[in-house]
C-alpha positions, 0 to 999 in steps of 0.5 A: 937111807934118805933124810927129809929136810925141814921144809919137806916136813913143813910141807907135809904138815901143811898138806895133811892139814889142808886135806883135813880141812877139805874132808875132816873124816879123812882118817889116813890124813889124820894119822899121817898128820899125827905122825908128822906132828910127833916127829916135829915135837921130838925134834924140837924137844931134842933141840932143847925146847921141851915145852914146844915139843910137848905142845906138838905132841898135844896137837898130834893127840888132838888130830888123832886121839888114837895115835897115843894108843 
């Protein structure tokens, strides 16, 4: 099993955000960004910062409201 580093996660988040700036209708980028933001939120929450983790969940829902379904 391979793990990704924090820098790689940040790079993924920025890449998907850039893709959505170029084409806001790019559904695959929105879905992937929502997944990345949720993963970041979970890690922040597990590190003891619940409020910031929840904020990332809300960001994920703004990017892709269907992600919560």
